[in-house]
Backbone as numpy.savetxt, mean C-alpha at the origin, in Angstrom:
# Nx Ny Nz CAx CAy CAz Cx Cy Cz
3.93 13.83 16.37 4.88 13.80 15.17 4.81 12.36 14.61
5.20 12.26 13.33 5.32 10.97 12.68 6.66 10.35 12.99
6.54 8.97 13.24 7.81 8.23 13.50 8.33 7.57 12.25
7.41 7.23 11.37 7.81 6.55 10.13 6.95 7.03 8.95
7.60 7.23 7.83 6.87 7.53 6.53 7.51 6.53 5.46
6.61 5.75 4.89 7.00 4.82 3.84 6.38 5.30 2.50
6.87 4.62 1.41 6.29 5.01 0.09 5.97 3.74 -0.69
4.81 3.72 -1.29 4.47 2.70 -2.30 4.95 3.25 -3.63
5.60 2.40 -4.47 5.98 2.82 -5.85 5.37 1.81 -6.78
4.18 2.26 -7.38 3.47 1.37 -8.24 4.01 1.38 -9.65
4.63 2.47 -10.11 5.06 2.59 -11.45 6.54 2.96 -11.50
7.41 2.02 -11.20 8.86 2.33 -11.16 9.46 2.83 -12.44
8.87 2.43 -13.59 9.29 2.91 -14.92 9.13 4.38 -15.06
8.13 4.95 -14.41 7.77 6.33 -14.53 8.37 7.21 -13.35
9.25 6.62 -12.57 9.74 7.25 -11.36 11.21 7.79 -11.60
11.41 9.00 -11.12 12.65 9.68 -11.29 13.67 9.20 -10.16
14.38 8.20 -10.39 15.25 7.60 -9.30 16.43 8.51 -9.06
16.99 9.23 -10.05 18.02 10.20 -9.73 17.67 11.27 -8.79
16.44 11.73 -8.98 15.92 12.78 -8.02 15.71 12.21 -6.60
15.21 11.02 -6.59 14.98 10.42 -5.30 16.32 10.17 -4.56
17.34 9.72 -5.27 18.64 9.58 -4.65 19.16 10.90 -4.10
18.87 11.94 -4.83 19.36 13.25 -4.44 18.59 13.93 -3.28
17.28 13.81 -3.29 16.40 14.65 -2.46 15.98 13.98 -1.12
15.94 12.68 -1.02 15.42 12.04 0.21 16.60 12.06 1.28
16.43 12.80 2.29 17.45 12.87 3.31 16.93 12.47 4.70
15.97 11.65 4.70 15.46 11.08 5.96 15.26 9.52 5.77
15.29 8.82 6.90 15.18 7.36 6.79 13.77 6.99 6.35
13.70 6.09 5.35 12.40 5.68 4.87 12.57 4.28 4.18
11.37 3.74 3.85 11.28 2.52 3.01 10.46 2.73 1.82
10.92 2.20 0.65 10.22 2.29 -0.59 9.92 0.88 -1.09
8.62 0.60 -1.27 8.22 -0.75 -1.76 7.91 -0.60 -3.27
8.68 -1.31 -4.04 8.65 -1.17 -5.51 7.85 -2.35 -6.12
6.85 -1.94 -6.91 5.97 -2.97 -7.53 6.80 -3.67 -8.68
6.69 -4.99 -8.66 7.42 -5.73 -9.71 6.76 -7.07 -9.91
6.74 -7.57 -11.14 6.11 -8.84 -11.43 7.05 -10.03 -11.38
8.37 -9.70 -11.14 9.32 -10.76 -11.08 10.51 -10.31 -10.22
11.32 -11.25 -9.75 12.47 -10.93 -8.96 13.48 -10.11 -9.80
13.66 -10.51 -11.04 14.55 -9.91 -11.94 14.23 -8.43 -12.11
12.90 -8.13 -12.34 12.49 -6.78 -12.51 12.77 -5.95 -11.28
12.47 -6.51 -10.11 12.62 -5.86 -8.87 14.12 -5.47 -8.66
15.02 -6.41 -8.92 16.37 -6.14 -8.71 16.96 -5.07 -9.65
16.36 -4.98 -10.84 16.75 -3.98 -11.80 16.54 -2.53 -11.20
15.40 -2.37 -10.48 15.10 -1.06 -9.89 15.85 -0.94 -8.61
15.99 -1.92 -7.86 16.68 -1.84 -6.58 18.16 -1.38 -6.73
18.77 -1.80 -7.74 20.15 -1.35 -7.93 20.34 0.12 -8.34
19.17 0.71 -8.67 19.19 2.19 -8.98 19.23 3.05 -7.75
18.92 2.49 -6.61 18.94 3.26 -5.38 20.34 3.31 -4.79
20.81 4.55 -4.68 22.15 4.78 -4.18 22.16 5.65 -2.88
20.96 5.76 -2.24 20.78 6.56 -1.17 20.68 5.66 0.14
21.64 5.93 1.05 21.75 5.13 2.31 20.56 5.34 3.22
19.76 6.35 3.02 18.59 6.61 3.90 17.41 5.63 3.48
17.55 5.05 2.33 16.43 4.26 1.81 16.54 2.75 1.96
15.60 2.09 2.55 15.54 0.69 2.59 14.48 0.27 1.52
14.94 -0.70 0.65 14.09 -1.09 -0.46 13.34 -2.35 -0.13
12.04 -2.28 -0.38 11.17 -3.44 -0.22 10.50 -3.86 -1.52
10.04 -5.05 -1.65 9.34 -5.55 -2.82 7.88 -5.55 -2.67
7.18 -5.17 -3.78 5.72 -5.15 -3.86 5.40 -6.10 -5.02
5.29 -7.40 -4.77 5.00 -8.30 -5.89 3.64 -8.04 -6.48
3.54 -8.01 -7.80 2.27 -7.87 -8.47 2.12 -8.95 -9.57
0.92 -9.37 -9.81 0.60 -10.34 -10.84 0.17 -9.60 -12.10
0.15 -10.36 -13.16 -0.37 -9.76 -14.41 -1.91 -9.55 -14.21
-2.44 -8.58 -15.01 -3.89 -8.34 -14.78 -4.70 -9.59 -15.06
-4.21 -10.44 -15.98 -4.95 -11.68 -16.33 -5.00 -12.60 -15.09
-3.87 -12.55 -14.25 -3.82 -13.40 -13.05 -4.57 -12.73 -11.85
-4.96 -11.45 -12.09 -5.68 -10.76 -10.99 -5.00 -9.66 -10.37
-3.74 -9.36 -10.69 -2.91 -8.25 -10.25 -2.61 -8.34 -8.75
-3.56 -8.41 -7.94 -3.40 -8.59 -6.45 -3.46 -10.02 -6.12
-3.10 -10.35 -4.86 -3.11 -11.77 -4.38 -4.39 -11.94 -3.57
-4.91 -13.18 -3.67 -6.08 -13.56 -2.90 -6.28 -15.04 -3.07
-7.21 -15.60 -2.31 -7.56 -17.02 -2.45 -8.13 -17.33 -3.82
-8.44 -16.30 -4.67 -8.94 -16.50 -5.99 -7.78 -16.65 -6.98
-6.52 -16.41 -6.53 -5.33 -16.58 -7.36 -5.01 -18.00 -7.49
-4.42 -18.40 -8.62 -3.97 -19.77 -8.86 -2.78 -20.02 -7.94
-2.55 -21.27 -7.57 -1.45 -21.63 -6.76 -0.10 -21.20 -7.34
0.05 -21.36 -8.70 1.30 -21.02 -9.35 1.55 -19.50 -9.19
0.48 -18.72 -9.16 0.65 -17.32 -8.98 1.04 -17.01 -7.55
0.42 -17.58 -6.59 0.71 -17.43 -5.19 2.12 -17.82 -4.85
2.65 -18.83 -5.64 4.05 -19.31 -5.35 5.11 -18.24 -5.75
4.62 -17.27 -6.51 5.62 -16.20 -6.95 6.09 -15.33 -5.71
5.41 -15.42 -4.67 5.82 -14.71 -3.39 7.21 -15.25 -2.95
7.44 -16.55 -3.21 8.73 -17.13 -2.81 9.96 -16.43 -3.48
9.73 -15.83 -4.56 10.85 -15.21 -5.34 11.32 -13.93 -4.59
10.54 -13.41 -3.64 10.91 -12.20 -2.91 11.27 -12.42 -1.49
11.70 -13.68 -1.14 11.87 -14.11 0.24 13.08 -13.37 0.90
13.93 -12.73 0.21 15.11 -12.11 0.73 14.91 -10.65 1.11
13.72 -10.09 0.90 13.47 -8.67 1.08 12.24 -8.41 1.91
12.22 -7.17 2.43 11.00 -6.68 3.05 9.97 -6.75 1.90
8.73 -7.04 2.24 7.72 -7.31 1.18 6.41 -6.72 1.56
5.70 -6.20 0.55 4.33 -5.73 0.74 3.40 -6.67 -0.09
2.37 -7.24 0.50 1.49 -8.18 -0.15 0.11 -7.58 -0.17
-0.34 -7.27 -1.38 -1.73 -6.76 -1.56 -2.76 -7.89 -1.54
-3.59 -7.88 -0.59 -4.66 -8.93 -0.53 -5.96 -8.30 -0.95
-6.32 -8.44 -2.17 -7.56 -7.91 -2.71 -8.13 -8.86 -3.71
-9.49 -8.77 -4.00 -10.07 -9.57 -5.04 -9.35 -9.28 -6.39
-9.43 -10.20 -7.29 -8.84 -10.00 -8.62 -9.36 -8.69 -9.29
-8.43 -7.99 -9.94 -8.75 -6.72 -10.57 -9.86 -6.85 -11.58
-10.58 -5.81 -11.78 -11.70 -5.83 -12.78 -11.15 -5.01 -13.96
-11.87 -5.24 -15.11 -11.46 -4.57 -16.36 -11.94 -3.12 -16.47
-11.21 -2.31 -17.17 -11.69 -0.98 -17.48 -11.36 0.02 -16.36
-11.93 1.21 -16.53 -11.69 2.26 -15.56 -12.57 2.01 -14.22
-12.17 2.71 -13.27 -12.89 2.58 -11.97 -14.13 3.35 -11.95
-15.25 2.70 -11.52 -16.54 3.45 -11.31 -17.01 2.92 -9.97
-17.92 3.73 -9.37 -18.51 3.37 -8.07 -19.21 2.01 -8.15
-19.96 1.76 -9.22 -20.70 0.50 -9.38 -19.75 -0.70 -9.51
-18.67 -0.53 -10.29 -17.72 -1.60 -10.41 -17.02 -1.91 -9.12
-16.65 -0.89 -8.39 -16.05 -1.09 -7.05 -17.01 -1.85 -6.12
-18.26 -1.46 -6.13 -19.24 -2.10 -5.24 -19.38 -3.56 -5.60
-19.48 -3.89 -6.82 -19.62 -5.30 -7.26 -18.33 -6.06 -6.93
-17.21 -5.41 -7.18 -15.89 -6.09 -6.90 -15.79 -6.36 -5.42
-16.18 -5.48 -4.60 -16.03 -5.71 -3.12 -17.07 -6.69 -2.58
-18.24 -6.75 -3.11 -19.29 -7.69 -2.64 -19.15 -9.03 -3.10
-18.71 -9.30 -4.34 -18.67 -10.58 -4.97 -17.97 -11.63 -4.14
-16.80 -11.35 -3.51 -16.10 -12.35 -2.76 -16.88 -12.89 -1.57
-17.88 -12.07 -1.05 -18.59 -12.57 0.09 -19.45 -13.79 -0.28
-19.86 -13.90 -1.55 -20.74 -15.02 -1.96 -20.06 -16.04 -2.83
-18.68 -15.88 -3.00 -17.99 -16.76 -3.85 -16.85 -17.46 -3.09
-16.61 -18.68 -3.19 -15.59 -19.40 -2.47 -14.18 -19.15 -3.08
-13.30 -18.69 -2.27 -11.89 -18.56 -2.76 -11.18 -19.89 -2.50
-11.02 -20.64 -3.47 -10.53 -22.05 -3.39 -9.07 -22.15 -2.78
-8.31 -21.11 -3.02 -6.84 -21.21 -2.59 -6.58 -20.28 -1.32
-7.61 -19.91 -0.60 -7.36 -18.96 0.45 -6.46 -19.61 1.54
-6.67 -20.83 1.84 -5.79 -21.43 2.90 -4.41 -21.72 2.31
-4.28 -21.94 1.05 -2.98 -22.10 0.50 -2.18 -20.83 0.53
-2.87 -19.72 0.29 -2.25 -18.35 0.43 -1.83 -18.05 1.91
-2.79 -18.39 2.79 -2.51 -18.16 4.27 -1.26 -18.97 4.67
-1.22 -20.24 4.26 -0.05 -21.10 4.56 1.21 -20.54 3.90
1.12 -19.99 2.78 2.31 -19.48 2.11 2.87 -18.21 2.91
1.88 -17.29 3.30 2.31 -16.18 4.08 2.88 -16.54 5.45
2.23 -17.57 6.04 2.68 -17.98 7.38 4.09 -18.64 7.36
4.42 -19.13 6.18 5.77 -19.78 6.03 6.85 -18.80 5.59
6.44 -17.63 5.01 7.51 -16.69 4.65 8.23 -16.18 5.83
9.50 -16.09 5.63 10.45 -15.72 6.74 11.10 -14.34 6.44
10.44 -13.52 5.55 10.95 -12.22 5.29 11.08 -11.42 6.61
12.06 -10.52 6.71 12.23 -9.80 7.91 11.01 -8.90 8.23
10.35 -8.42 7.16 9.16 -7.56 7.33 8.14 -7.87 6.26
6.93 -8.12 6.63 5.82 -8.40 5.69 4.71 -7.41 6.04
4.38 -6.56 5.04 3.22 -5.62 5.20 2.07 -6.18 4.37
0.94 -6.42 5.00 -0.21 -6.88 4.31 -1.16 -5.61 4.16
-1.55 -5.45 2.92 -2.35 -4.26 2.63 -3.48 -4.66 1.66
-4.70 -4.13 1.81 -5.08 -3.26 2.86 -5.50 -4.03 4.14
-5.57 -3.30 5.23 -6.13 -3.88 6.45 -7.63 -3.94 6.35
-8.15 -5.16 6.26 -9.59 -5.34 5.98 -10.27 -5.85 7.27
-11.65 -5.69 7.39 -12.37 -6.31 8.47 -12.14 -7.78 8.55
-12.03 -8.35 9.71 -11.57 -9.75 9.90 -12.42 -10.73 9.10
-13.77 -10.56 9.07 -14.58 -11.53 8.34 -14.27 -11.51 6.85
-14.00 -10.32 6.34 -13.72 -10.15 4.91 -12.32 -10.71 4.57
-11.41 -10.43 5.47 -9.99 -10.92 5.31 -10.01 -12.50 5.21
-10.84 -13.14 6.02 -10.80 -14.63 6.04 -11.44 -15.14 4.72
-12.29 -14.33 4.13 -12.86 -14.76 2.85 -11.85 -14.80 1.78
-10.85 -13.82 1.87 -9.85 -13.78 0.84 -8.60 -14.58 1.09
-8.20 -14.68 2.39 -6.87 -15.28 2.63 -6.88 -16.30 3.71
-7.95 -16.55 4.43 -7.89 -17.58 5.54 -7.24 -17.00 6.74
-6.53 -17.86 7.45 -5.95 -17.45 8.80 -4.50 -17.18 8.70
-4.16 -15.86 8.69 -2.76 -15.43 8.75 -2.42 -15.23 10.13
-1.34 -15.88 10.64 -0.98 -15.82 11.98 -0.34 -14.45 12.32
-0.55 -14.05 13.54 0.03 -12.78 14.02 1.51 -13.07 14.51
2.45 -12.62 13.69 3.85 -12.79 14.00 4.58 -11.49 14.09
5.83 -11.50 14.66 6.54 -10.28 14.81 6.86 -9.59 13.53
6.94 -10.37 12.39 7.35 -9.73 11.15 6.13 -9.36 10.35
4.89 -9.49 10.86 3.71 -9.12 10.11 3.18 -7.73 10.53
3.06 -6.88 9.54 2.42 -5.55 9.69 1.25 -5.41 8.77
0.45 -4.39 9.03 -0.71 -4.12 8.16 -0.75 -2.68 7.76
-1.37 -2.39 6.64 -1.55 -1.08 6.18 -3.02 -0.78 5.87
-3.58 0.19 6.64 -4.96 0.66 6.34 -4.87 1.61 5.11
-5.93 1.76 4.42 -6.06 2.72 3.29 -6.87 3.91 3.66
-6.41 5.06 3.46 -7.13 6.29 3.76 -6.92 7.28 2.67
-7.62 6.98 1.54 -7.51 7.74 0.33 -8.60 8.73 0.16
-8.57 9.86 0.85 -9.59 10.82 0.85 -9.78 11.48 -0.49
-8.71 11.49 -1.32 -8.78 12.08 -2.67 -9.77 11.36 -3.62
-10.14 10.15 -3.22 -11.07 9.39 -4.14 -12.48 9.52 -3.71
-12.78 10.39 -2.71 -14.15 10.56 -2.25 -14.61 11.97 -2.52
-15.93 12.08 -2.57 -16.49 13.50 -2.69 -16.32 14.14 -1.39
-16.31 15.44 -1.37 -16.06 16.25 -0.11 -17.04 15.87 1.05
-18.30 15.65 0.72 -19.20 15.30 1.86 -18.92 13.97 2.56
-18.19 13.05 1.80 -17.91 11.73 2.30 -16.66 11.72 3.18
-15.78 12.66 3.01 -14.51 12.71 3.75 -14.74 12.75 5.30
-15.67 13.63 5.85 -15.87 13.58 7.29 -16.37 12.23 7.81
-17.18 11.59 6.95 -17.65 10.29 7.36 -16.57 9.21 7.40
-15.69 9.30 6.42 -14.53 8.41 6.37 -13.67 8.68 7.63
-13.44 9.89 7.98 -12.61 10.22 9.18 -13.27 9.71 10.43
-14.57 9.82 10.57 -15.28 9.31 11.69 -15.20 7.80 11.85
-15.34 7.12 10.66 -15.29 5.64 10.64 -13.88 5.21 11.07
-12.79 5.85 10.51 -11.45 5.41 10.77 -10.98 5.76 12.24
-11.51 6.91 12.71 -11.18 7.35 14.11 -11.69 6.23 15.01
-12.86 5.75 14.76 -13.45 4.67 15.64 -12.70 3.34 15.47
-12.34 2.99 14.22 -11.68 1.78 13.89 -10.28 1.76 14.50
-9.57 2.86 14.41 -8.17 2.84 14.92 -8.19 2.79 16.41
-9.19 3.24 17.12 -9.21 3.13 18.53 -9.38 1.62 18.94
-10.01 0.85 18.05 -10.23 -0.58 18.40 -9.12 -1.45 17.85
-8.24 -0.88 17.03 -7.17 -1.66 16.41 -6.32 -2.27 17.47
-6.28 -3.62 17.56 -5.57 -4.29 18.64 -4.11 -4.77 18.16
-3.74 -4.34 17.01 -2.36 -4.62 16.50 -1.63 -3.34 16.33
-0.64 -3.02 17.19 0.04 -1.77 17.11 0.93 -1.62 15.84
1.16 -2.75 15.15 2.10 -2.71 14.05 1.28 -2.45 12.76
0.78 -1.26 12.60 0.09 -0.96 11.41 0.45 0.49 10.89
0.35 0.70 9.59 0.50 1.92 8.95 -0.86 2.40 8.36
-0.86 3.66 8.03 -2.06 4.15 7.32 -1.55 4.78 6.04
-2.03 4.37 4.87 -1.67 4.91 3.61 -2.49 6.08 3.17
-1.81 7.21 2.86 -2.52 8.36 2.46 -2.40 8.59 0.98
-3.44 9.12 0.39 -3.33 9.31 -1.16 -4.65 9.92 -1.66
-4.59 10.06 -3.00 -3.57 9.62 -3.87 -2.79 10.82 -4.45
-1.40 10.71 -4.57 -0.64 11.78 -5.17 -0.64 11.76 -6.69
-1.05 10.63 -7.23 -1.25 10.47 -8.72 -2.14 9.26 -8.87
-2.54 9.02 -10.14 -3.43 7.90 -10.40 -2.67 6.59 -10.22
-3.47 5.50 -9.90 -2.90 4.20 -9.73 -3.23 3.30 -10.97
-3.40 2.04 -10.73 -3.46 1.07 -11.89 -4.68 1.34 -12.74
-5.73 1.96 -12.23 -6.96 2.20 -13.05 -6.85 3.44 -13.95
-5.86 4.28 -13.59 -5.57 5.52 -14.30 -6.68 6.60 -14.19
-7.68 6.42 -13.33 -8.67 7.41 -13.19 -9.02 7.64 -11.71
-8.15 7.18 -10.81 -8.43 7.37 -9.37 -8.39 8.89 -9.06
-9.14 9.27 -8.09 -9.10 10.67 -7.70 -7.80 10.95 -6.98
-7.17 12.20 -7.26 -5.90 12.57 -6.67 -6.08 13.88 -5.87
-5.09 14.12 -5.00 -5.15 15.43 -4.33 -5.12 16.57 -5.31
-6.00 17.53 -5.06 -6.03 18.73 -5.87 -4.96 19.73 -5.47
-4.56 19.64 -4.16 -3.54 20.59 -3.70 -2.82 19.97 -2.51
-1.70 20.59 -2.18 -0.88 20.09 -1.05 -1.66 20.27 0.28
-2.59 21.23 0.29 -3.39 21.54 1.50 -4.18 20.25 1.95
-4.70 19.55 0.98 -5.52 18.35 1.26 -4.62 17.28 1.81
-3.41 17.09 1.34 -2.41 16.20 1.85 -2.06 16.55 3.32
-1.86 17.85 3.55 -1.53 18.39 4.86 -2.60 18.07 5.85
-3.85 18.25 5.50 -5.06 17.97 6.34 -5.08 16.51 6.75
-4.75 15.63 5.84 -4.77 14.23 6.19 -3.59 13.90 7.16
-2.43 14.50 6.97 -1.38 14.24 7.92 -1.70 14.77 9.31
-2.31 15.96 9.29 -2.75 16.56 10.59 -3.77 15.64 11.32
-4.69 15.13 10.51 -5.70 14.21 11.09 -5.01 12.98 11.69
-3.99 12.40 11.00 -3.27 11.27 11.50 -2.65 11.61 12.89
-2.02 12.70 12.92 -1.37 13.14 14.19 -2.41 13.41 15.29
-3.57 13.95 14.93 -4.61 14.15 15.92 -5.13 12.95 16.57
-5.17 11.87 15.82 -5.68 10.58 16.35 -4.58 9.62 16.72
-3.35 10.22 16.83 -2.17 9.47 17.35 -1.67 8.35 16.43
-1.82 8.58 15.08 -1.24 7.64 14.19 0.15 8.24 13.80
1.18 7.42 14.02 2.54 7.94 13.81 3.32 7.25 12.70
2.62 6.32 11.99 3.33 5.62 10.90 2.42 5.64 9.70
2.86 6.31 8.65 2.09 6.46 7.47 2.79 5.97 6.21
2.05 5.75 5.11 2.60 5.43 3.83 2.03 6.46 2.86
2.89 6.87 1.90 2.47 7.81 0.89 2.26 7.10 -0.42
1.12 7.23 -1.05 0.85 6.56 -2.31 0.59 7.67 -3.35
1.45 7.82 -4.40 2.68 6.96 -4.56 3.87 7.77 -4.86
5.01 7.10 -4.84 6.28 7.79 -5.01 6.44 8.52 -6.23
6.13 7.89 -7.43 6.24 8.56 -8.68 5.39 9.85 -8.74
4.19 9.73 -8.20 3.33 10.87 -8.11 3.93 12.10 -7.43
4.69 11.76 -6.35 5.33 12.88 -5.55 6.41 13.55 -6.44
7.40 12.78 -6.97 8.52 13.32 -7.67 8.26 13.73 -9.03
7.07 13.49 -9.54 6.74 14.03 -10.84 6.03 15.38 -10.77
5.82 15.85 -9.56 5.16 17.19 -9.40 6.23 18.27 -9.50
5.82 19.33 -10.12 6.75 20.52 -10.27 7.14 21.08 -8.88
6.15 21.04 -7.92 6.46 21.55 -6.61 6.70 20.42 -5.65
7.44 19.39 -6.12 7.71 18.24 -5.26 8.43 18.55 -3.96
9.27 19.59 -4.05 10.01 19.98 -2.82 9.08 20.41 -1.69
8.01 21.11 -2.07 7.07 21.45 -1.01 6.41 20.30 -0.34
6.07 19.29 -1.11 5.49 18.14 -0.57 6.45 17.34 0.25
7.63 17.23 -0.22 8.69 16.57 0.51 9.04 17.31 1.85
9.08 18.57 1.76 9.37 19.39 2.97 8.21 19.19 4.00
7.00 19.07 3.56 5.83 18.84 4.43 6.01 17.50 5.16
6.42 16.49 4.47 6.66 15.20 5.11 7.84 15.30 6.01
8.93 15.88 5.62 10.12 15.98 6.47 9.87 16.75 7.75
9.16 17.82 7.71 8.94 18.65 8.92 8.01 17.97 9.96
7.24 16.98 9.49 6.38 16.27 10.35 6.97 14.98 10.90
8.21 14.63 10.50 8.90 13.52 11.03 9.58 13.86 12.37
9.58 12.97 13.25 10.17 13.27 14.56 11.68 13.12 14.52
12.25 12.42 13.47 13.69 12.29 13.38 14.09 12.25 11.88
């Protein structure tokens, strides 16, 4: 059974907060994307549900790169300080590219940092190492060599967690078994027990053309796979996508019945 289920909320403006307050009757955490402390607090105050712990998901403007990395300017990295009072999710990824997502763009985007120096990677690592937030989730969990290219040396502390990405909806059907085989091997070698696995996508993300689950059965298969390989902490991407579905109660019930408490 699952011990924890968290939610990423990338588009709080499009999220039905009244429905969330009414329908979520299990303990969870929701990480709300916001470009400023003020914006985050505006959404935080909409939550009236005692089952929900609210965390911040700081984002940059697309011009700044949207996600955080050593390619971000120092003044952009300093924005993390504005969220020091809350649980926080920090996306460590190369700067966002323009336009819709394509396989070629993603390949170039992923490879480019290997050959380019991230001038502020140590500054970002020092910033994260100094943050005293009760809980810090770094996403995605990347191979160590690649992580150091983007962020330098982040210390392993009690308040640091990681989130792997397991978005089967973005792959062709023949690729899904390969992804499962890869992750099954990786999770066995994972030496940090404080990690989550993000499942998705329930709706499109920032590129607006990401592949999404075609049916609840695909989501169910991913949950069953997590349980099979003894993963008991997951994240659902994303919250708005769940509660904007006509059959959201079925999806919510699926999550609820797989929770151990």
